[in-house]
C-alpha positions as semicolon CSV with decimal commas, in nm:
position;residue;x (nm);y (nm);z (nm)
1;M;1,580;-3,882;-4,887
2;R;1,330;-4,031;-4,587
3;S;0,995;-3,946;-4,665
4;W;0,788;-3,663;-4,507
5;Y;0,605;-3,884;-4,240
6;N;0,936;-4,049;-4,096
7;N;1,049;-3,686;-4,013
8;L;0,721;-3,615;-3,815
9;D;0,815;-3,575;-3,462
10;Y;0,572;-3,815;-3,296
11;V;0,597;-3,716;-2,961
12;T;0,503;-3,395;-2,989
13;L;0,234;-3,471;-3,185
14;L;0,129;-3,690;-2,929
15;T;0,217;-3,468;-2,633
16;W;-0,036;-3,214;-2,816
17;V;-0,306;-3,441;-2,804
18;A;-0,235;-3,545;-2,427
19;L;-0,254;-3,188;-2,318
20;V;-0,556;-3,140;-2,543
21;A;-0,737;-3,426;-2,410
22;A;-0,704;-3,281;-2,037
23;G;-0,849;-2,950;-2,102
24;L;-1,161;-3,170;-2,259
25;T;-1,205;-3,408;-1,965
26;A;-1,215;-3,078;-1,738
27;I;-1,415;-2,841;-1,924
28;Y;-1,621;-3,133;-1,991
29;S;-1,664;-3,172;-1,586
30;T;-1,741;-2,804;-1,530
31;T;-2,025;-2,815;-1,779
32;H;-2,167;-3,138;-1,731
33;G;-2,152;-3,183;-1,361
34;P;-2,327;-3,075;-1,094
35;A;-2,164;-2,690;-1,187
36;S;-2,391;-2,746;-1,536
37;E;-2,707;-2,594;-1,285
38;Y;-2,525;-2,273;-1,206
39;L;-2,438;-2,164;-1,586
40;L;-2,571;-2,026;-1,860
41;E;-2,690;-2,260;-2,172
42;S;-2,426;-2,065;-2,377
43;V;-2,141;-2,175;-2,158
44;R;-2,286;-2,578;-2,119
45;Q;-2,226;-2,603;-2,458
46;N;-1,778;-2,518;-2,366
47;F;-1,709;-2,907;-2,439
48;E;-1,914;-2,968;-2,800
49;R;-1,723;-2,612;-2,898
50;Q;-1,386;-2,705;-2,783
51;L;-1,406;-3,109;-2,928
52;M;-1,512;-2,931;-3,285
53;W;-1,234;-2,666;-3,267
54;F;-0,989;-2,935;-3,166
55;V;-1,139;-3,158;-3,523
56;I;-1,070;-2,791;-3,678
57;C;-0,686;-2,742;-3,514
58;A;-0,611;-3,160;-3,639
59;T;-0,716;-3,074;-4,011
60;G;-0,515;-2,769;-4,027
61;V;-0,232;-2,917;-3,867
62;G;-0,245;-3,158;-4,131
63;I;-0,278;-2,941;-4,373
64;A;0,015;-2,690;-4,213
65;L;0,249;-3,006;-4,248
66;M;0,196;-3,039;-4,622
67;L;0,310;-2,716;-4,691
68;P;0,673;-2,650;-4,843
69;V;0,889;-2,452;-4,599
70;R;0,881;-2,146;-4,894
71;F;0,550;-2,111;-4,787
72;Y;0,620;-1,989;-4,482
73;Q;0,889;-1,787;-4,541
74;K;0,679;-1,586;-4,830
75;I;0,374;-1,492;-4,635
76;A;0,546;-1,417;-4,297
77;Y;0,519;-1,057;-4,368
78;P;0,180;-1,024;-4,532
79;A;0,084;-1,233;-4,283
80;Y;0,169;-0,996;-4,008
81;V;0,026;-0,695;-4,189
82;F;-0,298;-0,889;-4,233
83;C;-0,317;-0,934;-3,792
84;L;-0,227;-0,581;-3,733
85;G;-0,558;-0,489;-3,983
86;L;-0,771;-0,742;-3,775
87;L;-0,634;-0,567;-3,444
88;V;-0,723;-0,269;-3,596
89;A;-1,082;-0,385;-3,705
90;A;-1,092;-0,523;-3,361
91;L;-1,102;-0,147;-3,213
92;L;-1,279;0,002;-3,449
93;F;-1,541;-0,278;-3,518
94;G;-1,520;-0,543;-3,279
95;R;-1,786;-0,680;-3,010
96;E;-1,642;-0,617;-2,620
97;I;-1,644;-1,002;-2,386
98;N;-1,522;-0,896;-2,074
99;G;-1,362;-0,576;-2,084
100;A;-1,195;-0,696;-2,399
101;K;-1,293;-0,518;-2,783
102;A;-1,041;-0,807;-2,878
103;W;-1,353;-1,033;-3,098
104;L;-1,437;-1,003;-3,448
105;A;-1,709;-1,193;-3,574
106;V;-1,674;-1,388;-3,898
107;G;-2,053;-1,554;-3,970
108;P;-2,128;-1,740;-3,618
109;V;-1,788;-1,758;-3,518
110;Q;-1,641;-1,495;-3,272
111;L;-1,265;-1,484;-3,332
112;Q;-1,038;-1,339;-3,110
113;V;-0,757;-1,210;-3,335
114;S;-0,507;-1,075;-3,065
115;E;-0,455;-1,480;-3,043
116;L;-0,421;-1,531;-3,436
117;A;-0,153;-1,237;-3,389
118;K;0,100;-1,394;-3,228
119;V;0,128;-1,618;-3,498
120;G;0,145;-1,344;-3,745
121;T;0,393;-1,160;-3,555
122;V;0,650;-1,506;-3,457
123;L;0,696;-1,537;-3,814
124;A;0,720;-1,162;-3,946
125;V;0,962;-1,175;-3,656
126;A;1,167;-1,489;-3,770
127;Q;1,195;-1,356;-4,114
128;L;1,311;-1,073;-4,031
129;L;1,606;-1,179;-3,759
130;S;1,704;-1,459;-4,068
131;S;1,696;-1,223;-4,341
132;R;2,063;-1,047;-4,120
133;R;2,377;-1,143;-4,331
134;P;2,668;-1,189;-4,158
135;G;2,833;-0,816;-4,056
136;D;2,511;-0,672;-4,065
137;S;2,415;-0,463;-3,722
138;T;2,286;-0,696;-3,433
139;V;2,191;-0,389;-3,291
140;K;1,982;-0,238;-3,596
141;Y;1,793;-0,636;-3,615
142;G;1,721;-0,592;-3,284
143;L;1,553;-0,324;-3,262
144;M;1,343;-0,383;-3,562
145;A;1,276;-0,689;-3,416
146;V;1,119;-0,476;-3,101
147;G;0,991;-0,274;-3,319
148;L;0,751;-0,577;-3,488
149;L;0,642;-0,694;-3,141
150;I;0,557;-0,381;-2,967
151;V;0,360;-0,242;-3,260
152;P;0,039;-0,532;-3,227
153;A;0,103;-0,500;-2,847
154;G;0,030;-0,184;-2,866
155;L;-0,304;-0,227;-3,051
156;I;-0,374;-0,445;-2,759
157;L;-0,339;-0,280;-2,531
158;L;-0,598;0,001;-2,695
159;Q;-0,793;-0,386;-2,673
160;N;-0,780;-0,354;-2,318
161;D;-0,610;-0,692;-2,337
162;A;-0,303;-0,626;-2,088
163;G;-0,261;-1,054;-1,991
164;T;-0,185;-1,103;-2,407
165;A;0,032;-0,839;-2,506
166;L;0,194;-0,892;-2,187
167;V;0,311;-1,191;-2,406
168;F;0,459;-0,991;-2,703
169;F;0,667;-0,768;-2,492
170;G;0,794;-1,099;-2,323
171;L;0,883;-1,254;-2,637
172;V;1,172;-0,966;-2,718
173;P;1,416;-1,085;-2,430
174;I;1,284;-1,467;-2,568
175;M;1,373;-1,411;-2,938
176;L;1,660;-1,150;-2,912
177;F;1,853;-1,386;-2,737
178;W;1,798;-1,724;-2,917
179;S;1,876;-1,528;-3,248
180;G;2,234;-1,410;-3,088
181;L;2,232;-1,151;-2,860
182;P;2,433;-1,155;-2,617
183;L;2,362;-1,247;-2,229
184;N;2,413;-0,958;-2,110
185;T;2,190;-0,743;-2,351
186;V;1,903;-0,974;-2,300
187;L;1,953;-0,906;-1,911
188;L;1,961;-0,590;-1,960
189;L;1,594;-0,637;-2,114
190;I;1,451;-0,837;-1,869
191;S;1,571;-0,652;-1,528
192;P;1,253;-0,398;-1,579
193;A;1,018;-0,697;-1,515
194;I;1,214;-0,860;-1,254
195;V;1,224;-0,518;-1,102
196;G;0,879;-0,420;-1,160
197;Y;0,758;-0,777;-1,039
198;F;0,856;-0,647;-0,680
199;A;0,797;-0,279;-0,708
200;I;0,448;-0,400;-0,667
201;V;0,474;-0,684;-0,408
202;Y;0,737;-0,460;-0,185
203;M;0,939;-0,117;-0,331
204;P;1,205;-0,117;-0,098
205;V;1,310;-0,477;-0,238
206;A;1,224;-0,304;-0,569
207;I;1,509;-0,055;-0,506
208;A;1,721;-0,267;-0,408
209;L;1,728;-0,498;-0,664
210;S;1,733;-0,190;-0,845
211;V;2,120;-0,143;-0,736
212;A;2,205;-0,451;-0,729
213;L;2,156;-0,528;-1,115
214;T;2,302;-0,231;-1,217
215;L;2,613;-0,273;-1,025
216;G;2,607;-0,629;-1,099
217;L;2,583;-0,590;-1,465
218;Y;2,914;-0,337;-1,421
219;L;3,105;-0,593;-1,276
220;R;3,051;-0,843;-1,504
221;T;3,109;-0,651;-1,826
222;K;3,281;-0,316;-1,675
223;D;3,095;-0,152;-1,986
224;L;3,038;0,171;-1,860
225;R;2,739;0,264;-2,155
226;L;2,548;-0,077;-2,082
227;T;2,541;-0,014;-1,702
228;A;2,374;0,360;-1,741
229;L;2,105;0,189;-1,973
230;A;2,039;-0,086;-1,654
231;G;2,063;0,194;-1,398
232;I;1,785;0,371;-1,659
233;F;1,576;0,089;-1,686
234;T;1,589;-0,021;-1,356
235;G;1,541;0,284;-1,208
236;G;1,311;0,427;-1,462
237;T;1,043;0,141;-1,398
238;V;1,056;0,199;-1,023
239;L;0,954;0,527;-1,050
240;V;0,699;0,482;-1,336
241;A;0,555;0,181;-1,083
242;S;0,568;0,418;-0,834
243;V;0,368;0,712;-1,003
244;A;0,160;0,451;-1,121
245;L;0,061;0,334;-0,763
246;T;0,001;0,596;-0,602
247;R;-0,106;0,851;-0,876
248;V;-0,246;0,757;-1,255
249;L;-0,405;0,430;-1,152
250;Q;-0,814;0,422;-1,077
251;P;-0,857;0,267;-0,725
252;H;-1,020;-0,050;-0,884
253;Q;-0,733;-0,094;-1,075
254;L;-0,445;-0,089;-0,823
255;A;-0,689;-0,317;-0,605
256;R;-0,629;-0,616;-0,861
257;I;-0,319;-0,625;-0,974
258;V;-0,201;-0,511;-0,560
259;S;-0,495;-0,780;-0,486
260;F;-0,258;-1,099;-0,540
261;T;-0,005;-1,020;-0,245
262;N;-0,296;-1,082;0,044
263;P;-0,614;-1,174;-0,147
264;E;-0,780;-1,276;0,228
265;A;-0,806;-0,917;0,343
266;E;-1,106;-0,767;0,411
267;E;-1,099;-0,527;0,162
268;Y;-1,002;-0,761;-0,106
269;R;-1,154;-1,086;-0,046
270;S;-1,546;-1,035;-0,134
271;G;-1,390;-0,853;-0,464
272;V;-1,138;-0,851;-0,712
273;G;-0,986;-1,121;-0,422
274;Y;-1,215;-1,371;-0,474
275;H;-1,080;-1,509;-0,775
276;L;-0,769;-1,624;-0,634
277;V;-0,889;-1,737;-0,253
278;Q;-1,153;-1,982;-0,431
279;S;-0,864;-2,128;-0,676
280;K;-0,608;-2,179;-0,399
281;A;-0,883;-2,333;-0,203
282;A;-0,996;-2,534;-0,496
283;I;-0,608;-2,659;-0,549
284;G;-0,506;-2,674;-0,159
285;S;-0,823;-2,889;-0,135
286;G;-0,677;-3,157;-0,386
287;G;-0,463;-3,309;-0,163
288;V;-0,222;-3,535;-0,304
289;T;-0,472;-3,749;-0,535
290;G;-0,777;-3,502;-0,567
291;K;-1,093;-3,557;-0,523
292;G;-1,152;-3,731;-0,811
293;F;-1,348;-3,632;-1,160
294;M;-1,671;-3,434;-1,116
295;E;-1,615;-3,478;-0,763
296;G;-1,466;-3,125;-0,632
297;T;-1,622;-2,909;-0,415
298;Q;-1,557;-2,599;-0,545
299;T;-1,539;-2,666;-0,945
300;Q;-1,926;-2,862;-0,922
301;G;-2,041;-2,576;-0,678
302;A;-1,925;-2,328;-0,947
303;Y;-1,746;-2,111;-0,708
304;I;-1,435;-2,051;-0,933
305;P;-1,492;-1,804;-1,164
306;E;-1,375;-1,879;-1,509
307;Q;-1,358;-2,202;-1,429
308;S;-1,337;-2,326;-1,747
309;T;-1,115;-2,075;-1,939
310;D;-0,820;-1,920;-1,699
311;F;-0,885;-2,097;-1,434
312;I;-0,912;-2,431;-1,578
313;F;-0,577;-2,558;-1,418
314;S;-0,765;-2,520;-1,042
315;V;-1,002;-2,750;-1,184
316;I;-0,742;-2,996;-1,241
317;G;-0,568;-2,933;-0,893
318;E;-0,892;-3,034;-0,703
319;E;-1,014;-3,323;-0,896
320;W;-0,720;-3,484;-0,996
321;G;-0,477;-3,314;-0,708
322;F;-0,086;-3,223;-0,717
323;L;-0,031;-3,582;-0,860
324;G;-0,272;-3,443;-1,207
325;T;-0,116;-3,064;-1,162
326;V;0,257;-3,217;-1,174
327;L;0,181;-3,465;-1,497
328;L;0,029;-3,146;-1,661
329;L;0,309;-2,958;-1,561
330;A;0,581;-3,281;-1,701
331;L;0,351;-3,253;-2,026
332;F;0,424;-2,897;-2,051
333;A;0,801;-2,964;-1,994
334;L;0,812;-3,204;-2,226
335;L;0,599;-3,012;-2,553
336;L;0,852;-2,700;-2,460
337;T;1,206;-2,928;-2,439
338;R;1,062;-3,123;-2,793
339;L;1,033;-2,783;-2,939
340;I;1,380;-2,638;-2,798
341;V;1,518;-2,985;-2,984
342;L;1,349;-2,915;-3,288
343;G;1,445;-2,576;-3,337
344;T;1,804;-2,618;-3,299
345;Q;1,786;-2,949;-3,516
346;V;1,638;-2,694;-3,828
347;K;2,000;-2,525;-3,906
348;H;1,874;-2,226;-4,039
349;P;1,739;-1,950;-3,872
350;F;1,400;-1,907;-3,990
351;G;1,302;-2,265;-3,884
352;S;1,527;-2,204;-3,592
353;M;1,354;-1,858;-3,493
354;V;0,964;-1,993;-3,560
355;A;1,024;-2,266;-3,271
356;A;1,224;-1,962;-3,065
357;G;0,872;-1,754;-3,063
358;A;0,633;-2,061;-3,023
359;V;0,842;-2,214;-2,729
360;G;0,819;-1,836;-2,611
361;V;0,465;-1,779;-2,665
362;Y;0,373;-2,112;-2,458
363;L;0,607;-2,076;-2,161
364;I;0,504;-1,748;-2,124
365;H;0,149;-1,858;-2,094
366;V;0,187;-2,089;-1,872
367;F;0,378;-1,920;-1,654
368;I;0,163;-1,638;-1,601
369;N;-0,138;-1,824;-1,585
370;V;-0,023;-2,133;-1,314
371;G;0,129;-1,827;-1,102
372;M;-0,190;-1,648;-1,126
373;V;-0,373;-1,888;-1,009
374;T;-0,181;-1,994;-0,703
375;G;-0,149;-1,655;-0,647
376;L;0,222;-1,595;-0,727
377;L;0,119;-1,333;-0,994
378;P;-0,140;-1,105;-1,025
379;V;-0,486;-1,176;-1,190
380;I;-0,431;-1,041;-1,516
381;G;-0,673;-1,292;-1,690
382;I;-0,439;-1,544;-1,956
383;P;-0,546;-1,888;-2,085
384;L;-0,329;-2,229;-2,002
385;P;-0,223;-2,305;-2,371
386;F;-0,434;-2,643;-2,536
387;V;-0,657;-2,662;-2,149
388;S;-0,795;-2,350;-2,141
389;Y;-1,146;-2,331;-2,330
390;G;-1,101;-2,104;-2,591
391;G;-1,103;-2,201;-3,014
392;S;-0,930;-1,885;-3,133
393;A;-0,599;-1,981;-2,849
394;L;-0,617;-2,375;-2,901
395;L;-0,603;-2,253;-3,371
396;A;-0,403;-1,982;-3,293
397;N;-0,123;-2,262;-3,072
398;S;-0,198;-2,587;-3,304
399;A;-0,133;-2,345;-3,580
400;M;0,244;-2,244;-3,484
401;L;0,252;-2,609;-3,308
402;G;0,194;-2,756;-3,679
403;I;0,403;-2,506;-3,881
404;V;0,729;-2,641;-3,610
405;L;0,674;-2,939;-3,694
406;N;0,686;-2,871;-4,029
407;L;0,979;-2,658;-4,078
408;H;1,178;-2,953;-3,829
409;M;0,963;-3,255;-4,085
410;R;1,120;-3,055;-4,414
411;R;1,444;-2,857;-4,279
412;D;1,691;-3,052;-4,533
413;D;1,467;-2,823;-4,820
414;F;1,568;-2,505;-4,698
415;S;1,835;-2,286;-4,898
416;I;2,181;-2,407;-4,834
417;Y;2,279;-2,036;-4,774
418;G;2,105;-2,000;-4,478
419;Y;1,860;-1,719;-4,637
């Protein structure tokens, strides 16, 4: 048998280091360049804190690689319950930052527990779906998995952190599809998200899509029950979106959602559209090769709000240009591709499902964050994995990566029975 270090996927490990390095470079630029004179003293320390968190995470990844695969299977459900406890504790005793009551103080350290909940939830869902025996109902286990994902998402919504909650909802079709759920069912599950997006942009298109998706599913399957569900899901989404946009949401909430469709409009430009206007200006001014390290006028003028966290992609776009952003996205593509390959090489369903969960978390974050800063999606506040400043997010994302690497590295240690 090969030594464990010979089975370690060094490409994935080095890609992780490269992404963190890109983030540290951008954070240093925003906190140690000319922009620093506009920042609070606590924000100026973001680079040093992120570097410290990287050292902690590197140590944690090393520990994660040493643990046996059975350890992760045994702690899956206890970790999930513990994470739910942290979410409840944050609701009751947590600190509110940027409108979200999602932080717990552990000594001098502030932890965003919703980030840590992603790890426990992915492990629990993977353990549940991998425990299904031949002949067991796929629908039953699918619904149970959805329940495991919805509970923490609901608690996070109560914390007023819709962006993080969206990640949990997005994991539903990804993990169920990976577990063997039919493609038609997955299409049914994601159809409300597609229709909901266009309901915000232009309601007639959403109605047309609702009809098209329902008819398309019928022509594809000839299954009246599935078609009826598609009609209920998509039609219900149109109805809920219509009521929410016109009667439920407060004016400031509605403005935050719809401002991305025209952020330069007079009613948005100086308010909720300001973030997006400045972000697009920064990315556009970077050109092909960028303005250079610490040379971005938008970045160093501190015009971009949250430029160390949610809008760090804008900093990279301005200072390193189109080539810099393409390289960054190429690193993410390499990471996701490698994790998919690792997941397929782990024949045990638990290891494969954990890999799928990690891919889902990273993919959703990248898709929403890049879409948000470029104006394709509403500004909802969600960081770029490994790149944005944030110790809790870096810790949680690195932990998932370390676990996937471990399960692939020790894939021969799984039970030959598949559960």
